[in-house]
C-alpha positions, -999 to +999 in steps of 0.1 A: -004+002-002+017+032-013+006+058+012+006+098+001-012+131+008-036+120-017-049+086-004-045+104+035-070+137+021-097+104+008-090+073+026-083+054-006-055+032-011-043+038-044-031+067-052-053+071-087-076+097-100-099+076-131-098+113-147-134+123-162-133+119-202-161+135-222-185+115-238-169+083-222-168+080-182-200+068-171-222+059-140-207+022-141-167+029-145-171+056-114-189+025-096-161+003-105-134+026-094-157+032-059-157-006-056-116-010-062-106+023-038-096+045-063-112+079-068-139+082-101-150+106-117-168+120-146-177+152-169-216+165-158-214+175-194-219+138-197-256+140-183-264+171-196-300+163-192-303+177-157-328+148-144-306+125-153-274+141-134-294+141-101-304+106-107-265+101-113-253+114-081-283+098-067-268+067-077-237+073-063-244+084-033-263+054-023-240+028-039-210+047-023-233+040+012-232+004+007-192-002+000-173-015+024-140+011+022-153+025-009-130+045-027-144+084-037-166+095-069-164+134-082-173+155-110-155+174-132-176+212-140-165+230-171-168+265-153-158+285-187-188+309-195-194+293-222-207+264-208-249+268-206-252+239-184-225+251-155-246+268-133-272+243-132-252+215-130-234+236-098-265+239-076-275+196-082-238+190-070-243+211-043-279+195-036-262+164-030-232+173-015-208+156-041-172+147-025-150+156-049-149+184-078-123+184-100-126+221-120-112+229-160-111+256-181-126+286-162-127+305-128-131+276-098-141+307-073-177+296-071-172+261-068-146+264-042-167+284-020-200+264-026-180+228-022-162+242+008-193+249+030-204+210+036-169+199+037-163+185-001-129+190-013-120+207-053-091+199-072-083+222-104-066+215-136-036+234-143-010+237-171+013+266-160+021+280-123+002+314-135-032+294-132-018+274-105-011+305-086-047+320-090-065+290-079-044+289-047-052+320-040-086+306-041-086+279-016-083+252-040-077+216-018-051+204-045-040+213-083-045+186-114-009+191-135-015+186-168+013+179-187+026+169-226+009+140-234-024+141-216-057+133-238-077+158-247-067+195-236-032+190-226-003+210-212+023+225-232+052+216-205+063+182-198+055+165-164+094+162-153+091+202-152+056+212-145+052+183-115+087+202-093+076+231-104+045+233-088+059+210-056+080+241-047+059+267-053+028+252-032+041+228-008+014+222+012-010+215-019-014+180-033+000+183-068-018+153-091+002+139-124-021+141-154-003+133-190+010+099-203+006+078-175-014+043-179+015+017-161+025+013-123+065+023-137+048+062-147+031+067-115+059+056-098+079+083-119+058+111-112+057+104-074+094+105-074+086+142-093+068+148-059+034+143-073+007+131-048-010+108-072-020+107-110-049+113-129-052+081-158-076+085-183-066+066-216-062+035-199-096+033-188-110+036-222-094+002-228-121-016-201-151-034-202-170-010-187-163+017-212-195+021-227-180+039-260-177+016-292-158-014-299-138+003-327-125+035-303-110+006-277-094-011-304-078+019-317-066+029-283-048-006-281-033-006-312-023+031-315+014+046-308+024+075-294+031+089-327-008+085-336-018+111-314-018+144-326-030+179-314-069+193-338-084+231-327-113+214-346-133+202-316-138+229-293-113+255-304-086+246-278-060+223-290-071+189-277-052+154-285-067+130-308-061+098-326-046+105-362-078+089-379-084+094-418-115+119-406-091+135-381-067+138-416-099+149-440-111+180-416-077+189-407-061+200-374-064+242-374-089+267-371-093+289-409-082+326-400-114+337-398-125+316-369-093+322-355-104+360-358-140+349-344-125+334-314-099+364-302-125+394-308-135+407-275-174+409-292-178+374-307-153+354-286-181+341-259-206+334-287-184+319-314-167+297-290-200+280-280-210+271-314-177+258-316-176+235-289-216+224-297-203+216-331-174+198-315-194+180-289-217+169-319-188+151-336-179+132-304-210+122-299-215+106-332-179+091-328-181+071-303-212+053-311-206+020-333-204+020-372-194+058-376-168+064-398-164+103-390-140+090-362-126+117-337-115+099-307-097+114-274-067+100-264-034+110-248+003+096-253+006+066-229-019+042-255+020+032-265+014+012-233-019-002-237-022-032-253-053-051-245-091-042-231-092-057-191-121-051-165-112-022-145-110-039-117-079-059-136-065-025-149-061-013-115-047-045-099-025-047-127-012-008-122-007-018-089+016-048-096+036-030-117+042+000-092+051-028-063+074-038-088+089-009-099+093+003-063+110-029-048+136-027-081+147+008-068+146-004-029+170-031-044 
C-alpha cells in the first residue's frame, strides 16, 4: 500500500484518479472505481439532462454508502462562461453534496466556495504556474498538473518540469500528475517527482466497463504515441486525439476567420459556444458503433496499452507494476 497526501485526504488505498473523460466516463466506470478504492470522476456534461445527472449522483451516493471501504466519486465541472449547463449542474451537485470536484477551463471561485460549505474538496486543472497561483489563492484543495501527452486538452510542458515547479511553489497542496501515464512505472515516476498521485484517463477507455464503441477501444489498443495529434477542430482549444483518416481529412487548425472570431472580444464567447457545440456533436457521433467520422480523444499513453481489461484488472495491474518498480529501486 502506497501512502501519499492523496490517499490520506480521501482515505483510499491507491493514489489514482480515474480522470473525467467527455462522452466516455459513465456511472458504471465510476462505480468500478469506488469498488476498487480509487477516485472515479465524470464530467457533468456527460449527463446534460439535469434529471439524469441528479439520478446518477443519487445512485452514486447510495452505492458509496453500501460499499465497505469505498473509494470516492467526483464530478468535473467546466467553469468557462461558454458552458451553458454550468450553473444548473453546480446547483445539483451542491444539493446532493458531491464529495469531490475537478474544475477545468475557467474560474473555480464559486465551486470552491460552495463545496467548502459542506466539506467537499476541489482540485483544479492547471497547465502552468500562473493559473496555479490563481486557484491556490482561491482556496483550491489540490492541483491537477495537466502536462504534455494528456488526452483532451493537454498542457505544453512535460511533467518532469511541471510537477517539481508546482511542488516547489505550493508545498502544502497535493499535486496530481496528468498526462502520459498508463502504467505503474509511470505512476512511480511522478511520485518520485513529488506528485501525490496521478490522474489516468486513456487506459480506462480500454476497459470492459467503458461504454464507447469497440472500434474506439481497439483504436486505443492499436495506437502508438506517434498516432496522437493535436487538433483545434473540436473546441477551439488544442486537444489530443488519435490521428484517424477523418481527423486528417478535416485538418487540425482553425481557419484564419475562425481564429479572428475566437479572439474578438465581442464575438469570442458566442463563437466558442458554437465551436464547442459542433465539436460535442461530432464526438457524440464518433463514440458510437459503425460511425466512419472518427474523432477519438486519447493521450500518448496509448503507447503502453495493449489489451481491453475489466477496470478491476487494470487497477490490479497498475498496483503490481508500481510495487515491482518500487522493489527494484529499493534493491
